[in-house]
C-alpha positions as CSV (number, residue, x, y, z in Angstrom):
1,N,168.2,73.0,-57.4
2,I,165.3,75.2,-56.3
3,I,165.9,79.2,-56.1
4,C,163.8,81.6,-54.2
5,L,163.9,85.1,-55.1
6,Q,162.3,88.2,-53.1
7,V,161.9,91.6,-53.9
8,F,161.4,94.1,-51.0
9,F,159.8,97.6,-51.7
10,F,161.0,100.6,-49.8
11,R,159.6,104.1,-50.4
12,A,160.5,107.2,-48.2
13,G,162.2,104.8,-45.7
14,Q,159.1,102.6,-45.1
15,N,158.9,99.0,-45.9
16,F,155.8,98.4,-48.3
17,G,156.1,94.6,-48.4
18,N,157.7,92.0,-50.7
19,W,156.9,89.7,-53.5
20,T,158.2,86.1,-53.7
21,Y,159.2,84.2,-56.7
22,F,160.4,80.7,-57.6
23,P,162.1,81.0,-60.9
24,S,162.9,77.9,-63.1
25,R,166.7,77.4,-63.2
26,T,169.0,75.2,-65.2
27,T,171.9,73.6,-63.3
28,D,174.3,75.7,-65.7
29,D,173.0,79.0,-64.4
30,S,175.0,80.9,-61.8
31,L,173.3,83.1,-59.2
32,G,174.3,86.3,-61.2
33,D,172.8,84.9,-64.3
34,V,169.5,84.4,-62.4
35,M,169.6,87.8,-61.0
36,G,170.4,89.3,-64.4
37,S,167.6,87.5,-66.1
38,F,165.1,88.4,-63.2
39,L,165.9,92.0,-63.3
40,G,165.3,92.1,-67.0
41,Q,162.1,90.4,-66.9
42,F,160.7,92.1,-63.6
43,Y,161.2,95.6,-64.8
44,T,159.8,95.0,-68.1
45,D,156.5,96.6,-67.3
46,K,157.5,98.6,-64.2
47,T,159.3,101.9,-63.9
48,P,162.7,101.1,-62.0
49,P,163.3,102.9,-58.7
50,P,166.3,105.2,-58.4
51,T,168.2,102.4,-56.3
52,I,168.2,98.6,-56.6
53,L,170.0,96.8,-54.1
54,C,171.1,93.1,-54.8
55,N,172.9,90.5,-52.8
56,E,174.1,89.0,-56.0
57,V,175.7,91.0,-58.8
58,P,174.4,90.4,-62.4
59,H,177.2,89.3,-64.9
60,D,176.0,91.8,-67.3
61,R,175.5,94.5,-64.7
62,K,176.6,97.5,-66.9
63,L,174.1,96.5,-69.6
64,I,171.2,96.0,-67.3
65,N,171.9,99.4,-65.6
66,D,172.0,101.2,-68.8
67,A,168.8,99.4,-69.9
68,L,167.0,100.4,-66.7
69,S,168.3,103.9,-66.9
70,F,167.1,104.2,-70.4
71,Q,163.6,102.8,-69.6
72,A,163.2,105.1,-66.5
73,K,164.8,108.1,-68.4
74,R,166.9,108.8,-65.4
75,K,170.0,107.3,-63.8
76,I,169.5,104.0,-61.9
77,L,171.9,102.8,-59.3
78,L,172.3,98.8,-59.3
79,S,174.5,98.0,-56.5
80,K,175.7,95.2,-54.0
81,P,176.2,97.3,-50.6
82,I,179.0,96.0,-48.6
83,R,178.3,97.7,-45.2
84,G,176.2,100.3,-43.5
85,P,172.3,100.6,-43.5
86,K,171.8,99.5,-46.8
87,R,173.8,96.2,-46.2
88,K,171.4,95.7,-43.2
89,L,168.4,96.0,-45.6
90,V,170.0,93.2,-48.0
91,D,170.8,91.1,-44.9
92,H,167.2,91.2,-43.7
93,A,166.0,90.3,-47.3
94,I,168.5,87.4,-47.3
95,T,167.2,86.0,-44.0
96,N,163.6,86.3,-45.0
97,T,164.3,84.6,-48.3
98,K,166.2,81.7,-46.8
99,E,163.4,81.2,-44.3
100,T,160.8,81.1,-47.3
101,L,163.1,78.7,-49.2
102,A,163.3,76.3,-46.2
103,R,159.5,76.2,-45.9
104,R,159.3,75.6,-49.6
105,L,161.8,72.6,-49.4
106,S,159.8,71.2,-46.5
107,E,156.7,71.3,-48.4
108,S,158.4,69.8,-51.5
109,A,159.8,66.9,-49.4
110,T,156.3,66.1,-48.0
111,Q,155.0,66.2,-51.5
112,R,157.6,64.0,-52.7
113,R,156.9,61.5,-49.8
114,L,153.1,61.6,-50.7
115,L,153.8,61.0,-54.4
116,E,156.1,58.1,-53.7
117,G,153.5,56.7,-51.3
118,L,150.8,56.8,-53.9
119,A,153.0,55.2,-56.6
120,K,153.6,52.3,-54.0
121,T,149.9,52.1,-53.1
122,L,148.9,51.8,-56.8
123,E,151.8,49.7,-57.8
124,I,153.1,52.2,-60.5
125,E,156.7,52.1,-61.3
126,G,158.8,55.2,-61.6
127,P,158.3,58.5,-59.9
128,L,154.9,60.3,-60.4
129,L,156.2,63.6,-62.1
130,R,152.8,64.6,-63.3
131,I,149.2,63.7,-62.1
132,E,146.2,64.6,-64.1
133,V,142.9,64.7,-62.3
134,Y,139.5,65.0,-64.2
135,D,136.0,65.8,-63.2
136,N,132.8,66.9,-65.0
137,S,130.4,69.6,-63.9
138,H,126.9,70.3,-65.2
139,I,123.3,71.2,-63.9
140,S,120.7,68.6,-65.3
141,G,123.1,68.3,-68.3
142,S,123.0,72.0,-69.0
143,N,126.3,73.9,-69.7
144,P,128.6,70.9,-69.4
145,V,132.3,71.4,-68.5
146,G,135.1,68.9,-68.3
147,A,138.0,70.0,-66.0
148,M,141.7,68.8,-65.7
149,I,144.0,69.8,-62.8
150,V,147.7,69.1,-62.7
151,A,149.9,68.2,-59.6
152,G,153.4,67.2,-59.3
153,A,156.4,67.5,-57.0
154,E,156.0,71.0,-56.4
155,G,152.1,70.8,-55.6
156,F,149.4,71.9,-57.9
157,N,150.4,73.5,-61.2
158,K,147.7,75.8,-61.9
159,S,149.2,77.3,-65.1
160,A,148.6,73.6,-66.6
161,Y,144.9,73.4,-65.7
162,R,142.5,73.2,-68.6
163,K,138.7,73.3,-69.0
164,F,136.8,71.6,-71.8
165,N,133.5,73.0,-72.8
166,I,131.1,70.2,-74.0
167,K,129.4,71.3,-77.1
168,D,128.6,67.9,-78.9
169,K,124.9,67.8,-79.5
170,K,125.2,63.9,-79.8
171,I,125.8,63.6,-76.2
172,T,122.8,63.1,-74.1
173,P,122.5,65.8,-71.5
174,G,123.9,64.4,-68.3
175,D,125.7,61.4,-69.7
176,D,129.0,61.7,-67.7
177,Y,130.7,58.8,-69.6
178,S,130.3,60.4,-72.9
179,M,131.3,63.6,-71.6
180,M,134.6,62.1,-70.0
181,R,135.3,60.2,-73.3
182,Q,135.1,63.4,-75.3
183,V,137.5,65.2,-72.7
184,M,140.0,62.4,-73.0
185,K,139.8,62.3,-76.8
186,R,140.4,66.1,-77.0
187,R,143.2,66.2,-74.4
188,F,145.3,63.3,-75.9
189,Q,144.5,63.8,-79.5
190,R,146.0,67.4,-79.2
191,A,148.8,66.0,-77.2
192,L,149.6,63.4,-80.0
193,N,149.5,66.2,-82.6
194,D,151.7,68.5,-80.6
195,D,154.2,65.9,-79.4
196,P,153.8,62.5,-81.2
197,G,157.2,61.4,-79.9
198,R,156.1,62.1,-76.3
199,E,159.2,64.0,-75.7
200,T,158.0,66.8,-73.4
201,K,157.0,66.6,-69.8
202,N,153.3,67.2,-70.7
203,W,152.4,63.7,-70.5
204,P,151.0,62.1,-67.2
205,N,152.5,59.4,-65.1
206,L,149.0,58.8,-63.7
207,L,145.3,59.7,-64.6
208,L,142.8,60.1,-61.7
209,V,139.2,60.2,-62.5
210,D,136.4,61.3,-60.2
211,G,133.9,58.3,-60.4
212,G,133.8,54.6,-60.4
213,L,134.0,51.7,-62.6
214,G,132.0,53.3,-65.4
215,Q,134.3,56.3,-65.5
216,L,137.3,54.1,-65.4
217,N,136.1,51.9,-68.4
218,A,135.2,55.1,-70.4
219,V,138.7,56.5,-70.0
220,T,140.5,53.2,-70.7
221,R,138.7,52.6,-73.8
222,V,139.6,56.0,-75.2
223,L,143.3,55.5,-74.2
224,E,143.3,52.0,-75.7
225,D,142.0,53.3,-79.0
226,M,144.8,55.7,-79.3
227,A,147.4,53.2,-78.2
228,L,148.4,54.8,-75.0
229,T,148.1,51.7,-72.9
230,D,151.1,52.7,-70.8
231,I,149.4,55.4,-68.8
232,P,148.1,54.3,-65.4
233,I,144.6,55.1,-64.8
234,A,142.6,55.0,-61.5
235,A,139.1,56.1,-60.5
236,I,138.2,57.2,-57.1
237,S,134.5,57.0,-55.9
238,K,132.7,57.7,-52.9
239,G,131.9,54.7,-50.6
240,A,128.6,53.6,-49.0
241,E,126.3,56.8,-48.4
242,R,128.9,58.8,-50.2
243,N,131.0,59.2,-47.1
244,S,134.3,60.8,-47.3
245,G,136.9,58.4,-46.0
246,R,135.0,55.4,-47.6
247,E,136.4,56.0,-50.9
248,K,137.1,53.2,-53.4
249,I,140.0,53.1,-55.6
250,H,139.3,51.3,-58.9
251,I,142.1,50.1,-61.2
252,K,141.6,47.8,-64.2
253,G,141.8,44.2,-63.5
254,K,142.1,44.6,-59.8
255,L,139.6,44.5,-57.0
256,P,138.6,48.0,-55.5
257,L,141.3,49.2,-53.0
258,I,139.9,50.7,-49.8
259,L,142.5,52.7,-47.7
260,H,142.3,53.2,-44.0
261,P,140.4,56.5,-43.2
262,N,143.5,58.1,-41.5
263,D,145.9,57.0,-44.4
264,P,147.9,60.1,-45.4
265,I,147.6,58.8,-49.1
266,L,143.8,58.8,-48.9
267,Y,143.9,62.5,-47.7
268,F,146.2,63.2,-50.6
269,L,143.8,61.6,-53.1
270,Q,140.8,63.6,-51.6
271,R,142.8,66.6,-51.8
272,L,143.5,66.0,-55.5
273,R,139.7,65.0,-56.2
274,D,138.5,68.1,-54.2
275,E,140.7,70.6,-56.1
276,A,139.6,68.9,-59.4
277,H,135.8,69.3,-58.3
278,R,136.5,73.0,-57.3
279,F,138.0,73.9,-60.5
280,A,135.2,72.0,-62.5
281,I,132.4,73.8,-60.7
282,G,134.2,77.2,-61.2
283,A,134.5,76.7,-64.8
284,H,130.8,75.5,-65.0
285,R,129.7,78.6,-63.3
286,L,131.7,80.7,-65.6
287,R,130.2,79.0,-68.7
288,R,126.7,79.4,-67.1
289,K,127.1,83.0,-66.6
290,K,128.2,83.6,-70.1
291,S,125.5,81.6,-71.5
292,A,123.1,83.8,-69.4
293,L,124.4,86.9,-70.9
294,R,124.4,85.7,-74.5
295,S,121.8,87.2,-76.8
296,P,120.1,85.4,-79.8
297,L,121.7,88.2,-81.9
298,D,125.1,86.8,-81.3
299,D,124.3,83.8,-83.5
300,I,123.9,86.0,-86.6
301,A,127.0,86.6,-88.9
302,G,127.8,90.3,-89.3
303,I,126.1,91.4,-86.1
304,G,128.8,92.8,-83.8
305,S,128.4,94.8,-80.6
306,K,127.8,98.0,-82.3
307,R,124.9,96.7,-84.7
308,K,123.6,94.8,-81.7
309,R,123.4,97.9,-79.7
310,F,121.6,99.7,-82.6
311,L,119.0,96.9,-83.0
312,L,118.4,96.8,-79.2
313,L,117.9,100.5,-78.9
314,H,115.5,100.5,-81.9
315,F,113.4,97.5,-80.9
316,G,113.8,97.5,-77.3
317,S,114.8,93.7,-76.9
318,A,116.0,90.7,-78.8
319,R,112.4,89.4,-78.8
320,G,111.5,92.7,-80.6
321,V,114.2,92.3,-83.3
322,A,112.9,88.7,-83.9
323,S,109.3,89.8,-84.4
324,A,110.4,92.9,-86.5
325,G,109.4,92.9,-90.4
326,L,111.9,93.5,-93.1
327,K,111.2,97.0,-93.9
328,D,111.4,97.8,-89.9
329,L,114.8,96.1,-89.8
330,E,116.0,98.1,-92.9
331,A,115.1,101.3,-91.0
332,V,117.8,100.6,-88.3
333,T,121.0,102.7,-88.2
334,G,123.8,100.4,-89.6
335,I,121.7,97.7,-91.0
336,N,121.6,97.6,-94.8
337,Q,119.3,95.5,-96.8
338,P,121.3,92.4,-97.3
339,L,122.0,92.3,-93.5
340,A,118.2,92.9,-92.7
341,K,117.0,90.0,-94.8
342,R,119.9,87.9,-93.0
343,I,118.4,88.9,-89.7
344,Y,114.8,88.4,-90.8
345,E,115.5,84.9,-92.1
346,H,117.4,83.9,-89.1
347,F,114.1,84.3,-87.0
348,H,111.8,83.1,-89.6
C-alpha cells in the first residue's frame, strides 16, 4: 500500500531530471484517482507545460485538462501515449519509478524488522508505529531548547519534529531534569487538549529519552501525573567513559540493559538518539542566533521595526536610546509624547 510517483521534466528535448513523491493513499483510491489528485496539487503553484504525459489517465481527465488550460492561459494536452517516442519516455519513467519504489520497500522492510526487534528487546507489546525521542540543548543553561523527533515504519518523520523553547524563569539554568519535565508537560498537555480520546495516530508507542535514571524518573513522574501510565518509556545513557557502544538502556523497575556492541538494535537506538541530538543542537543554535540579534527595544510595546529604525538612526545605538532624556526621545520622528515616556520609563 505504498505509491511512488515521479515527475520527469523535458525541455527542448533534453531531460532536466525528476522529482520523487510518496503520496499517502487510502485503499479505496484507484491509480487514476491518485494521478488526478496529484496533478491538481502539483500544478497549484506551477505553470503547466504544453504537454503532460501520464501512464495512468485520471478519471476526471477532461476537468483537469480544462483547469490546467485555464491556469496556463493556453491549451494543455494531457495524454497517455500508446506508442512511439512519447511512449518510450513514459516507459523509461515507469522503469525508474519501479526501481525507486523497490528501494523504498526494501528500506521499509528493514525499518519494520528493526522496530519489531526493538519492541522485543524492550518487551513492548504491539507494533511500534511511532517512537518519540527527546533531547535538550543549551550552553551553561543559556537559550535552553528541548527537541522531539519522531520515527516509525517509514523512517524519520521530519514533519512531526517539534522544538520547545524553555522560558520558565523558575528553572535553574542547566537543570536538565526540570527542562525535560517542562517539555513533557507541554507536549502531552497539548495532546490531551487536542485529542482527549487518544483517537489519532499522534500518540507514541515508545518514549526514548537521552539520559540516565534521572531523566527516566523525571519523564515517568510527569506522565504518571497525567494518568498516561500506558506509554512505555526508556532512557539511553552513555556507558563508562561515555563510549559509544557501551550504552545502558534504563527502564523503570528493571536492571539497566546493555546490548552487544554489534547488535543492530543498538545501532538503531544510537541513530535515533543522534538524530534527536542533531535536531536539538540545530534548534539551540537558531535560538542563540535570534537572541544575539535581539534588541532591548524589542521589549517595548509600540516599538515596531520602523520606529526602532528611527530611534537607532537618531541615537546611534540601543545604549544611546537607553541614556536619552525625555525631550530627546520626543524629538525623534514617529515618537509621540506618550510613547517617549514609555521608552524612558522602560530604561529608568
